[in-house]
Backbone bond lengths (Angstrom), bond angles and torsions (degrees), N, CA, C in turn:
res aa  C-N    CA-C-N  psi(-1)  N-CA   C-N-CA  omega(-1)  CA-C   N-CA-C  phi
1 M - - - 1.471 - - 1.520 108.89 -
2 N 1.320 116.19 126.18 1.454 121.78 179.31 1.528 109.70 -77.37
3 L 1.355 116.20 116.56 1.468 119.63 -175.15 1.527 111.28 -85.31
4 T 1.314 116.36 66.99 1.446 120.34 170.69 1.521 108.34 -73.88
5 G 1.346 115.86 169.54 1.462 119.23 178.55 1.516 111.61 -57.47
6 H 1.338 116.55 -36.20 1.467 120.54 -179.07 1.529 109.85 -66.99
7 N 1.338 117.09 -46.49 1.454 120.34 -178.72 1.522 112.12 -67.90
8 L 1.338 116.52 -31.79 1.463 119.91 177.49 1.529 110.01 -64.73
9 A 1.326 117.42 -39.00 1.469 120.64 175.97 1.522 110.35 -64.37
10 L 1.343 117.02 -36.66 1.459 120.42 176.84 1.528 111.50 -63.04
11 L 1.339 116.26 -38.71 1.462 119.61 179.75 1.527 111.24 -66.73
12 T 1.309 116.91 -34.75 1.463 120.36 175.88 1.527 109.68 -62.76
13 S 1.320 116.52 -45.33 1.465 120.41 177.62 1.525 110.80 -62.58
14 L 1.340 116.21 -41.57 1.460 119.87 -179.78 1.521 110.95 -60.98
15 S 1.320 116.47 -43.39 1.465 119.46 -179.22 1.523 111.31 -59.22
16 V 1.322 117.08 -42.00 1.463 120.68 179.36 1.525 110.60 -66.50
17 M 1.305 116.94 -41.85 1.472 120.02 179.42 1.520 111.30 -64.64
18 L 1.330 117.07 -38.09 1.458 119.76 179.64 1.522 111.45 -67.20
19 E 1.337 116.34 -31.07 1.459 119.47 178.64 1.533 110.99 -78.85
20 E 1.312 116.49 -42.33 1.468 120.41 -176.21 1.535 112.57 -80.85
21 K 1.324 116.59 -29.88 1.481 122.12 -176.63 1.534 111.18 53.39
22 N 1.330 113.39 34.36 1.465 118.94 -178.17 1.527 107.10 -159.44
23 V 1.331 117.03 117.83 1.467 121.32 -175.52 1.521 111.13 -65.39
24 T 1.318 118.10 -38.44 1.463 120.98 -178.06 1.527 110.82 -63.78
25 R 1.365 116.17 -49.18 1.467 118.93 179.71 1.528 111.03 -65.99
26 A 1.324 117.13 -39.91 1.470 120.99 179.77 1.525 110.67 -63.13
27 A 1.326 117.41 -40.57 1.470 121.16 179.20 1.522 110.49 -62.32
28 A 1.343 115.98 -42.50 1.462 119.83 178.91 1.532 110.44 -63.15
29 K 1.338 117.23 -41.18 1.455 121.20 -179.10 1.529 111.61 -66.87
30 L 1.321 115.49 -33.39 1.467 120.90 -179.37 1.526 112.91 -88.65
31 N 1.319 116.18 -2.18 1.468 121.75 -177.12 1.534 110.88 59.38
32 L 1.338 115.20 43.47 1.455 121.67 177.31 1.535 108.76 -122.60
33 T 1.323 116.19 160.58 1.456 119.37 172.53 1.527 108.17 -76.18
34 Q 1.330 116.11 156.01 1.459 119.62 -179.94 1.522 110.97 -62.91
35 S 1.323 117.01 -36.92 1.473 119.77 179.91 1.533 110.75 -66.66
36 A 1.339 116.91 -37.83 1.475 120.30 179.14 1.522 110.22 -65.50
37 L 1.344 117.10 -41.87 1.459 119.64 -180.00 1.531 110.92 -70.25
38 S 1.320 116.97 -35.15 1.465 119.78 176.45 1.525 110.71 -62.83
39 A 1.319 116.12 -37.54 1.466 120.13 177.34 1.535 110.10 -65.83
40 Q 1.343 117.32 -38.77 1.459 120.79 177.27 1.528 110.61 -64.93
41 L 1.342 116.41 -40.54 1.465 119.33 178.82 1.528 110.48 -62.41
42 S 1.310 116.71 -38.79 1.462 120.49 177.61 1.527 110.32 -62.02
43 R 1.321 116.22 -42.46 1.464 121.01 178.41 1.530 110.76 -64.90
44 L 1.308 117.91 -40.82 1.461 122.29 179.26 1.530 110.64 -64.27
45 R 1.311 117.16 -39.87 1.461 120.93 177.81 1.526 111.02 -60.28
46 D 1.351 116.01 -39.14 1.464 120.24 177.62 1.535 110.54 -66.94
47 L 1.338 115.71 -42.38 1.463 120.30 -177.25 1.523 111.56 -64.77
48 F 1.330 117.21 -41.35 1.463 121.24 -176.56 1.525 112.90 -91.79
49 G 1.326 116.37 -13.36 1.465 118.66 -176.72 1.509 111.72 63.80
50 D 1.318 115.92 36.92 1.467 121.37 -175.28 1.521 107.89 -153.77
51 P 1.356 118.75 144.05 1.472 119.99 -179.77 1.527 113.68 -67.27
52 L 1.329 117.83 -23.32 1.468 124.84 175.92 1.533 113.10 66.41
53 L 1.339 118.37 -60.69 1.459 122.47 176.82 1.527 108.52 -127.97
54 I 1.333 114.97 132.98 1.462 119.41 178.05 1.522 108.57 -127.88
55 P 1.335 117.48 151.23 1.462 120.04 -178.20 1.534 111.85 -58.32
56 A 1.356 115.34 137.59 1.463 120.77 177.87 1.524 109.64 -70.58
57 Q 1.338 115.73 149.36 1.466 120.97 179.63 1.527 111.25 -61.04
58 S 1.342 116.07 -28.59 1.462 120.30 -179.73 1.516 112.18 -74.15
59 G 1.355 116.04 -13.84 1.456 119.51 -177.26 1.515 112.91 84.66
60 K 1.340 116.78 -0.91 1.467 121.19 179.46 1.524 109.24 -109.33
61 G 1.307 115.86 112.07 1.459 120.26 177.84 1.499 113.02 73.16
62 M 1.366 115.19 -159.17 1.460 121.08 -175.69 1.522 108.68 -137.27
63 V 1.310 115.15 162.04 1.454 120.68 176.10 1.521 108.76 -117.73
64 L 1.335 115.03 153.25 1.454 121.63 -176.80 1.515 110.74 -88.17
65 T 1.320 116.15 139.93 1.460 120.15 171.48 1.529 108.05 -73.66
66 A 1.306 116.07 170.82 1.469 120.01 178.58 1.535 110.55 -60.35
67 R 1.333 116.46 -38.96 1.484 119.39 178.84 1.519 110.18 -64.76
68 A 1.318 117.70 -42.97 1.460 121.51 179.90 1.521 110.71 -65.05
69 E 1.344 117.61 -40.27 1.464 120.97 178.41 1.524 110.56 -62.90
70 H 1.348 115.33 -36.96 1.463 120.42 177.91 1.544 111.45 -67.07
71 L 1.320 116.52 -33.07 1.464 121.46 -177.89 1.536 113.72 -80.68
72 R 1.313 117.20 -28.24 1.459 121.58 -165.09 1.541 112.84 -55.04
73 Q 1.317 118.20 -58.27 1.461 120.85 -174.89 1.535 112.50 -68.36
74 P 1.350 119.59 -50.20 1.470 119.42 178.80 1.532 113.04 -59.55
75 L 1.340 116.01 -37.69 1.465 119.49 -179.77 1.519 110.35 -65.76
76 R 1.324 117.60 -44.24 1.461 120.62 178.87 1.528 110.54 -60.85
77 Q 1.334 117.33 -43.66 1.465 120.97 -179.76 1.528 111.37 -65.08
78 A 1.330 116.28 -41.03 1.469 119.97 -179.80 1.523 111.16 -63.49
79 L 1.325 116.32 -42.28 1.466 119.73 179.41 1.521 111.42 -68.92
80 Q 1.323 117.83 -32.96 1.469 120.52 176.20 1.525 110.52 -65.40
81 V 1.329 115.68 -42.70 1.462 119.61 177.30 1.524 110.37 -61.48
82 L 1.331 116.21 -42.83 1.463 120.67 179.64 1.529 110.87 -62.41
83 E 1.315 116.66 -39.40 1.471 120.29 177.58 1.516 111.15 -61.75
84 V 1.328 116.44 -40.99 1.470 120.68 178.49 1.518 110.56 -63.73
85 V 1.348 115.78 -44.28 1.471 120.03 -179.32 1.526 110.83 -61.80
86 V 1.332 116.27 -47.46 1.465 120.70 -177.29 1.523 111.01 -69.62
87 G 1.334 116.50 -37.60 1.453 119.90 -176.06 1.507 114.56 -86.70
88 D 1.338 117.13 -6.29 1.455 120.28 -178.15 1.519 110.33 -69.93
89 V 1.315 116.76 120.93 1.467 122.04 179.53 1.525 108.49 -95.45
90 P 1.335 118.07 116.72 1.469 119.48 -178.93 1.523 111.07 -66.59
91 V 1.316 115.44 148.89 1.459 121.13 177.76 1.522 108.30 -126.92
92 F 1.318 115.85 156.65 1.464 120.59 175.75 1.518 108.06 -133.04
93 D 1.313 115.26 120.38 1.466 121.59 177.28 1.522 107.59 -115.93
94 P 1.336 118.22 104.75 1.467 119.88 -177.19 1.529 112.92 -58.51
95 A 1.333 116.65 -29.44 1.466 119.59 -179.16 1.527 112.01 -66.34
96 K 1.354 117.41 -22.94 1.457 121.55 -178.01 1.526 112.43 -108.33
97 S 1.310 117.25 1.79 1.469 120.97 -174.91 1.530 111.08 -91.58
98 D 1.331 115.31 145.24 1.467 120.75 173.07 1.527 110.37 -118.61
99 R 1.308 116.07 26.80 1.462 121.91 -176.47 1.530 111.23 -70.89
100 T 1.315 115.64 149.09 1.470 122.35 172.38 1.516 108.28 -106.50
101 F 1.323 116.76 124.09 1.457 122.52 176.08 1.531 108.82 -102.15
102 V 1.324 115.11 133.47 1.470 120.83 -177.21 1.522 109.42 -111.13
103 I 1.325 115.86 126.36 1.465 122.84 178.02 1.519 108.41 -109.68
104 G 1.322 116.76 132.92 1.452 121.58 170.95 1.518 108.60 -100.26
105 A 1.329 117.81 123.13 1.469 119.96 -175.23 1.520 110.70 -162.25
106 N 1.339 115.39 154.25 1.462 118.59 169.45 1.526 108.74 -81.88
107 D 1.330 116.64 176.26 1.466 119.02 -172.86 1.525 112.51 -68.38
108 N 1.340 118.48 -30.00 1.461 120.50 178.58 1.524 110.80 -67.87
109 A 1.331 116.36 -50.09 1.462 120.13 179.71 1.527 111.10 -61.39
110 A 1.333 116.03 -41.56 1.464 119.58 179.61 1.521 111.01 -63.99
111 A 1.330 116.81 -40.23 1.465 120.16 -179.50 1.524 112.00 -67.63
112 I 1.336 116.75 -31.63 1.469 120.55 178.79 1.524 110.77 -71.40
113 I 1.330 116.51 -43.31 1.459 121.18 -170.41 1.525 113.44 -93.40
114 A 1.331 117.28 -40.58 1.460 121.02 -166.63 1.533 115.72 -59.75
115 P 1.324 120.24 -45.22 1.475 118.09 -175.54 1.527 113.75 -56.64
116 R 1.331 117.09 -49.87 1.461 119.83 -179.72 1.530 110.54 -72.13
117 L 1.334 117.75 -35.86 1.461 121.43 179.50 1.525 110.49 -58.88
118 L 1.321 117.40 -46.24 1.458 120.68 -178.23 1.524 111.23 -64.67
119 Q 1.321 117.28 -34.55 1.468 120.26 175.86 1.525 110.47 -63.00
120 L 1.334 116.55 -45.10 1.467 120.88 -178.48 1.525 111.45 -66.19
121 V 1.336 116.63 -43.32 1.459 120.68 -179.42 1.527 110.24 -65.86
122 K 1.323 116.78 -42.76 1.471 120.93 179.97 1.520 110.93 -63.22
123 A 1.324 117.40 -38.16 1.462 120.54 179.47 1.522 111.42 -67.27
124 A 1.327 117.08 -37.11 1.466 121.14 -178.29 1.517 112.61 -82.34
125 S 1.335 116.90 -29.05 1.464 121.58 -176.46 1.531 108.56 -141.17
126 P 1.324 117.18 83.44 1.474 120.97 -172.17 1.520 115.33 -55.29
127 S 1.328 118.24 -33.62 1.471 118.45 -176.07 1.521 113.36 -141.14
128 G 1.339 117.25 15.44 1.461 119.33 -175.52 1.515 114.87 -108.72
129 I 1.319 117.92 -67.09 1.464 122.67 -173.44 1.528 110.53 -70.64
130 R 1.324 115.11 137.82 1.467 121.64 175.45 1.531 109.17 -119.00
131 V 1.326 115.44 152.82 1.466 121.96 -179.67 1.518 109.29 -123.94
132 S 1.321 116.15 129.35 1.460 121.97 176.60 1.526 108.96 -116.46
133 I 1.319 116.86 131.05 1.467 122.33 178.04 1.524 107.97 -114.63
134 R 1.328 115.89 125.77 1.461 119.81 -177.57 1.517 110.34 -134.66
135 A 1.327 115.45 157.20 1.460 120.57 179.42 1.523 110.50 -68.51
136 I 1.312 115.38 153.60 1.463 121.76 -179.12 1.530 110.44 -95.40
137 D 1.317 115.09 133.29 1.467 122.02 169.20 1.529 106.39 -108.48
138 P 1.344 118.42 101.98 1.466 120.76 -174.18 1.520 114.42 -55.45
139 T 1.326 118.35 -28.15 1.462 120.72 -177.28 1.525 112.46 -71.99
140 H 1.320 117.59 -21.61 1.462 120.81 -178.04 1.520 113.06 -116.86
141 L 1.328 117.56 -0.70 1.459 120.31 -170.64 1.526 113.11 -61.92
142 A 1.330 117.76 -44.78 1.468 119.92 -177.57 1.522 110.86 -58.23
143 G 1.326 117.67 -43.96 1.460 121.38 178.82 1.519 112.24 -67.28
144 Q 1.330 116.98 -36.78 1.469 120.67 179.34 1.523 111.16 -67.83
145 L 1.325 117.05 -35.84 1.465 120.51 176.84 1.525 110.56 -70.30
146 E 1.323 116.64 -39.20 1.468 120.28 179.99 1.524 111.22 -65.33
147 S 1.315 117.40 -41.01 1.463 121.26 -178.22 1.516 112.56 -78.35
148 G 1.334 117.31 -17.21 1.459 120.65 -176.03 1.514 112.90 88.05
149 E 1.333 117.14 4.68 1.469 120.33 175.87 1.516 109.82 -60.16
150 I 1.338 116.26 -37.44 1.462 122.78 169.76 1.519 106.95 -118.34
151 D 1.317 117.10 127.05 1.466 120.45 -178.30 1.521 111.21 -76.22
152 V 1.331 116.70 -48.55 1.459 121.35 -176.12 1.520 108.68 -141.32
153 A 1.323 116.11 137.24 1.460 121.25 173.96 1.519 108.63 -106.73
154 L 1.316 116.67 139.38 1.455 122.25 176.16 1.521 108.13 -109.02
155 G 1.325 116.31 128.35 1.456 119.47 -178.70 1.503 111.92 -163.44
156 S 1.324 115.36 177.54 1.455 121.00 -175.71 1.520 112.77 -75.54
157 R 1.340 116.79 -13.65 1.463 120.37 176.28 1.518 108.26 -160.38
158 S 1.330 115.99 168.82 1.458 120.09 179.74 1.519 109.59 -57.82
159 A 1.331 116.22 134.86 1.458 121.06 -172.34 1.522 113.62 -67.65
160 A 1.318 118.24 -28.85 1.465 120.37 -178.22 1.520 108.96 -165.48
161 V 1.312 115.60 162.65 1.466 119.47 177.22 1.521 109.33 -66.79
162 N 1.317 115.71 158.44 1.461 123.39 179.11 1.524 113.43 65.76
163 L 1.324 117.65 15.66 1.456 121.67 174.04 1.526 108.62 -109.00
164 S 1.311 115.85 142.06 1.460 119.97 177.36 1.520 108.90 -75.21
165 H 1.319 117.04 145.58 1.459 119.58 178.69 1.524 110.30 -153.40
166 E 1.314 115.00 160.34 1.457 121.48 -178.80 1.525 108.95 -145.27
167 L 1.311 116.09 136.15 1.459 120.73 176.93 1.523 109.44 -73.29
168 L 1.327 116.14 124.80 1.464 120.65 179.36 1.525 112.00 -94.19
169 L 1.325 116.82 -41.66 1.465 119.11 -178.74 1.518 110.50 -162.42
170 Q 1.304 115.22 160.57 1.457 123.38 172.72 1.523 108.45 -134.96
171 E 1.304 116.15 139.25 1.460 120.35 176.28 1.523 109.02 -153.05
172 D 1.317 115.19 167.67 1.459 119.01 -175.75 1.521 111.25 -92.54
173 F 1.336 114.03 169.49 1.458 121.63 175.80 1.523 109.83 -100.64
174 R 1.328 114.98 148.64 1.463 121.05 -179.99 1.531 108.40 -134.68
175 M 1.318 115.91 160.79 1.453 120.39 173.28 1.522 108.87 -92.22
176 A 1.325 115.98 131.60 1.462 121.56 179.94 1.525 110.47 -110.66
177 Q 1.335 115.17 141.23 1.455 121.98 175.80 1.529 107.77 -150.21
178 R 1.334 116.32 167.10 1.463 118.28 177.37 1.522 110.12 -71.50
179 M 1.310 115.57 155.90 1.464 121.09 -174.98 1.528 112.76 -59.96
180 D 1.322 117.21 -40.49 1.470 121.06 -177.15 1.531 111.57 -100.09
181 H 1.307 116.57 36.20 1.467 121.11 179.46 1.536 108.96 -62.48
182 P 1.322 117.99 137.81 1.475 120.88 -176.85 1.523 114.43 -62.23
183 R 1.333 118.02 -19.17 1.466 118.61 179.41 1.525 112.01 -78.37
184 G 1.335 117.08 -8.22 1.452 119.97 -177.32 1.523 111.55 91.64
185 T 1.328 116.81 -171.26 1.463 120.88 -174.86 1.534 113.24 -115.22
186 A 1.339 116.76 11.83 1.472 119.18 177.18 1.529 109.52 -75.57
187 P 1.324 117.47 150.68 1.469 119.43 175.72 1.528 110.36 -57.01
188 P 1.324 119.30 139.38 1.460 120.97 -176.72 1.529 111.59 -75.03
189 T 1.331 114.68 147.09 1.459 119.64 168.40 1.531 107.49 -80.94
190 M 1.321 117.21 169.91 1.461 119.87 179.10 1.524 110.94 -61.70
191 D 1.327 116.87 -45.07 1.470 119.99 -179.35 1.524 110.79 -60.65
192 E 1.326 116.13 -43.17 1.463 119.45 -179.13 1.529 110.72 -66.49
193 Y 1.310 116.08 -41.69 1.465 120.17 -179.82 1.531 110.57 -59.09
194 L 1.319 116.97 -43.07 1.464 121.32 -177.62 1.527 112.24 -68.78
195 Q 1.326 117.21 -23.59 1.460 120.80 -178.96 1.530 112.74 -85.22
196 L 1.318 117.48 -15.41 1.462 121.28 -179.64 1.525 110.68 -76.14
197 E 1.342 115.96 160.72 1.457 120.66 174.11 1.523 108.43 -97.05
198 H 1.338 116.10 139.38 1.455 121.22 -168.45 1.525 113.05 -119.62
199 V 1.329 113.68 153.22 1.457 122.65 170.90 1.531 107.23 -107.21
200 V 1.336 117.42 137.63 1.462 121.37 176.45 1.521 108.98 -122.48
201 V 1.323 116.09 141.57 1.468 121.68 175.22 1.516 107.36 -97.79
202 S 1.328 116.12 120.38 1.463 120.20 -176.97 1.516 109.95 -144.34
203 G 1.329 115.59 134.72 1.461 120.14 176.44 1.512 112.91 -79.46
204 A 1.317 116.89 -14.09 1.468 120.91 -179.74 1.527 109.96 -85.32
205 A 1.319 116.08 138.70 1.462 121.02 -178.84 1.527 110.90 -64.13
206 N 1.322 116.22 135.12 1.471 123.64 175.74 1.528 113.11 55.42
207 S 1.329 117.34 32.16 1.464 120.58 177.99 1.516 110.27 -98.11
208 F 1.328 115.87 125.01 1.457 121.32 178.67 1.529 110.37 -111.45
209 H 1.318 114.91 26.30 1.461 120.58 -176.14 1.524 109.33 -125.69
210 G 1.349 115.43 132.79 1.453 120.68 177.26 1.515 110.39 -131.08
211 F 1.334 116.59 179.74 1.464 119.23 -177.37 1.528 111.83 -65.08
212 I 1.342 117.64 -25.82 1.461 120.72 176.75 1.523 110.36 -62.19
213 D 1.332 116.80 -36.06 1.472 120.34 179.13 1.521 111.08 -65.65
214 D 1.340 116.71 -32.59 1.467 119.86 175.92 1.528 110.41 -67.84
215 V 1.331 116.15 -40.38 1.470 120.22 178.88 1.528 110.09 -63.23
216 L 1.318 116.47 -44.94 1.465 120.41 179.95 1.524 111.09 -64.49
217 A 1.333 116.87 -41.65 1.465 120.58 -177.90 1.525 111.63 -63.05
218 E 1.343 116.48 -33.94 1.466 120.04 178.59 1.524 111.70 -61.93
219 N 1.328 116.28 -23.79 1.468 121.27 -179.83 1.526 112.19 -108.68
220 G 1.339 115.41 15.33 1.457 119.83 175.52 1.509 114.79 77.54
221 H 1.319 117.48 23.43 1.468 121.06 -178.83 1.525 110.20 -117.42
222 S 1.317 114.92 162.96 1.457 121.60 173.23 1.525 108.31 -149.30
223 R 1.303 116.81 157.72 1.463 122.58 179.92 1.519 109.17 -130.58
224 R 1.310 116.69 168.76 1.463 120.48 176.63 1.523 108.81 -101.94
225 V 1.324 115.21 120.47 1.466 121.24 174.53 1.518 107.11 -101.20
226 G 1.342 115.76 112.54 1.458 120.06 -176.27 1.513 114.49 -93.23
227 V 1.347 116.75 -20.50 1.463 120.15 -176.09 1.524 109.50 -138.08
228 S 1.328 116.54 135.56 1.463 122.58 174.61 1.530 108.11 -121.35
229 V 1.326 116.61 129.65 1.468 121.24 -179.41 1.537 109.18 -129.20
230 P 1.337 117.35 154.84 1.471 119.49 -178.20 1.524 113.74 -87.69
231 Y 1.343 117.49 -16.88 1.463 120.64 -172.82 1.534 111.47 -128.67
232 Y 1.326 115.11 142.21 1.462 120.53 177.94 1.525 111.89 -63.12
233 N 1.324 117.26 -38.36 1.459 119.70 -172.33 1.528 113.76 -68.57
234 I 1.329 116.96 -12.74 1.462 119.79 175.29 1.532 110.36 -76.66
235 V 1.325 116.64 -29.96 1.469 121.32 -171.00 1.522 113.29 -58.67
236 P 1.338 121.07 -49.30 1.475 119.29 -178.74 1.522 113.06 -55.83
237 L 1.329 118.01 -38.65 1.464 120.22 179.08 1.527 111.47 -63.41
238 L 1.340 115.92 -38.44 1.468 119.58 178.42 1.522 111.51 -68.54
239 L 1.320 116.82 -45.01 1.464 120.27 -176.66 1.518 111.95 -66.32
240 Q 1.325 117.05 -36.59 1.460 120.40 -177.37 1.523 112.87 -64.89
241 N 1.327 116.65 -19.78 1.462 120.14 -174.38 1.527 113.68 -120.14
242 T 1.337 117.57 9.83 1.460 121.40 -179.93 1.521 109.44 -142.73
243 D 1.322 115.62 179.76 1.469 121.08 175.10 1.527 111.63 -98.69
244 F 1.318 117.40 11.22 1.455 119.95 175.75 1.532 110.27 -67.79
245 V 1.322 115.03 156.84 1.466 121.48 173.39 1.527 107.63 -126.12
246 C 1.338 116.03 165.66 1.464 119.60 -179.33 1.521 109.73 -152.96
247 V 1.327 116.33 143.82 1.462 121.58 174.50 1.525 108.06 -89.69
248 L 1.359 115.60 123.21 1.459 120.91 -174.68 1.529 110.43 -136.98
249 P 1.328 118.17 156.11 1.462 120.08 174.79 1.530 110.76 -63.02
250 S 1.316 116.94 141.85 1.460 121.29 -174.48 1.520 112.45 -61.68
251 R 1.351 118.08 -37.22 1.457 118.98 -179.41 1.523 111.37 -67.28
252 F 1.329 116.09 -36.56 1.459 119.15 174.90 1.523 110.25 -62.26
253 L 1.323 116.62 -44.62 1.459 120.87 -178.95 1.524 113.05 -64.11
254 S 1.319 116.82 -30.09 1.468 119.77 -177.60 1.524 111.71 -61.75
255 R 1.311 117.86 -21.03 1.465 120.56 178.64 1.519 112.08 -77.17
256 Y 1.327 117.27 -9.94 1.461 121.24 -177.47 1.529 111.51 -123.98
257 Q 1.328 116.22 29.55 1.455 119.50 -174.53 1.528 113.47 -66.32
258 C 1.314 118.26 -16.85 1.463 120.84 177.94 1.531 112.27 -83.96
259 S 1.328 117.54 -18.00 1.460 119.48 -175.55 1.522 113.78 -122.11
260 L 1.348 117.58 -16.68 1.456 120.45 -178.63 1.524 110.45 -126.83
261 A 1.326 115.72 142.39 1.461 121.11 174.52 1.522 108.61 -89.26
262 S 1.316 115.96 139.05 1.466 122.44 -180.00 1.517 108.34 -113.13
263 L 1.346 116.28 118.74 1.465 121.26 -171.71 1.525 110.99 -126.81
264 P 1.338 117.39 148.59 1.474 120.21 177.38 1.523 111.00 -69.27
265 L 1.323 115.79 149.65 1.457 120.88 178.00 1.523 110.66 -81.97
266 P 1.314 117.73 153.04 1.472 120.29 -179.37 1.527 113.45 -85.66
267 F 1.324 117.73 16.98 1.465 121.43 179.75 1.526 107.76 -151.86
268 E 1.324 115.29 160.93 1.459 121.22 -179.79 1.531 109.98 -78.94
269 V 1.328 115.83 138.79 1.455 121.27 178.08 1.521 108.06 -145.24
270 R 1.305 115.82 145.77 1.474 119.66 -178.81 1.523 110.40 -60.89
271 S 1.321 115.20 154.08 1.459 120.12 179.91 1.528 110.57 -74.01
272 F 1.315 115.47 161.20 1.453 122.28 177.11 1.525 108.68 -85.50
273 S 1.335 117.45 123.40 1.459 122.43 -179.47 1.519 109.21 -115.04
274 L 1.331 115.83 132.90 1.454 120.82 177.42 1.526 108.66 -115.85
275 F 1.331 115.73 122.01 1.464 122.11 -178.80 1.523 110.06 -111.60
276 S 1.309 115.31 149.51 1.471 120.52 163.81 1.527 106.83 -100.13
277 T 1.322 116.61 137.84 1.465 122.21 -176.38 1.518 109.34 -132.12
278 W 1.339 116.17 137.46 1.459 120.81 179.87 1.521 108.75 -150.31
279 H 1.318 116.64 168.93 1.463 120.14 179.64 1.523 109.55 -80.64
280 A 1.336 115.40 143.31 1.463 120.81 -175.29 1.530 113.04 -62.72
281 R 1.326 118.11 -20.80 1.468 118.59 -179.04 1.519 112.12 -68.68
282 F 1.347 116.96 -12.99 1.459 120.89 177.65 1.531 112.59 -101.61
283 D 1.338 117.12 8.64 1.468 120.42 -177.60 1.522 111.98 -54.56
284 K 1.329 117.33 -43.20 1.463 121.96 -174.35 1.528 112.83 -101.25
285 D 1.312 118.14 3.38 1.458 121.27 177.93 1.528 109.01 -69.37
286 L 1.328 117.21 120.85 1.465 120.67 -172.31 1.526 112.74 -63.99
287 A 1.328 117.08 -41.75 1.462 119.86 179.11 1.527 110.45 -65.09
288 H 1.313 115.49 -43.33 1.459 120.71 179.78 1.526 110.43 -64.23
289 S 1.331 116.84 -42.41 1.469 121.07 178.83 1.527 111.27 -62.31
290 W 1.324 115.40 -40.90 1.474 119.79 177.65 1.523 110.46 -61.02
291 F 1.326 116.70 -45.01 1.456 119.96 -177.93 1.524 111.24 -65.54
292 R 1.334 116.83 -40.05 1.470 119.65 178.19 1.527 110.73 -63.83
293 Q 1.323 116.93 -34.53 1.461 120.15 177.17 1.527 110.62 -65.80
294 Q 1.332 117.20 -36.67 1.472 119.86 177.34 1.536 110.49 -66.19
295 L 1.332 116.42 -37.48 1.470 119.80 175.69 1.516 111.07 -61.74
296 K 1.323 115.50 -42.63 1.468 119.94 -179.46 1.523 110.69 -64.36
297 L 1.329 116.58 -43.46 1.466 120.01 178.21 1.527 110.89 -64.28
298 S 1.317 116.72 -35.97 1.464 120.83 179.37 1.523 111.02 -63.67
299 A 1.332 116.09 -38.75 1.461 120.60 -179.49 1.528 112.10 -68.77
300 L 1.333 116.07 -27.81 1.463 120.17 -179.58 1.520 112.45 -81.06
301 S 1.308 117.16 -18.37 1.471 121.04 -175.76 1.518 111.61 -74.77
């Protein structure tokens, strides 16, 4: 018997009829009309090649054939098991979980989120849950999120269409320089900013162009970028020992307030947005939802 959705509904009706041995009572229990249930019984007889229930000699109710008697108990048990499976509500207890959550992020995003995230995870799961942070490869990210190889990606925008995402934080950009920079500590004018030598953070090899250059070009300006690096965490070491400057997110700069000066830019620039991105198939996954909530709390801290 092919267990399509239609046939599965027929088996549910059959189980009730086998227990009640009366089409009228079974129809009432199933919230069906007697004619509708009689039609189902006719269909079941065709499917099984057996009458299943036949009128009792007394005229009261029906009696089961040998095939129906053989089906009655196993069918009831199978449907009970199915009810448990369908009705079972999954739960997630971080204190009892040993799951590993994988985050895809660059070093800036990881530095913003990870410290508070690890505190929250450790408090909820002292010795069970583990967190892995790995670099993002944009060419494979969508597939890694779909497969669950990476649970959540952190980035400046949603990694791809048809992926779920949530804004974690927004902050502004500032110009960073060493404390004893020869230009002093006053906010730069536009002319002064353009005359300085700059560091840019870029994941592309040998790229000396960043989004700031696009902003400047829109207003007919250009700057000299003398150094390109792949990671944010390299920048403070460079600035502390040179006269280069760099545009960085304010929260990143706050970690270096003892060694770097943070100054407003002489032009308007969009704020820095950090998103969490994941595949939609994990939207309702309780463990995944819990972890995303910890990321959100980490961003607020």
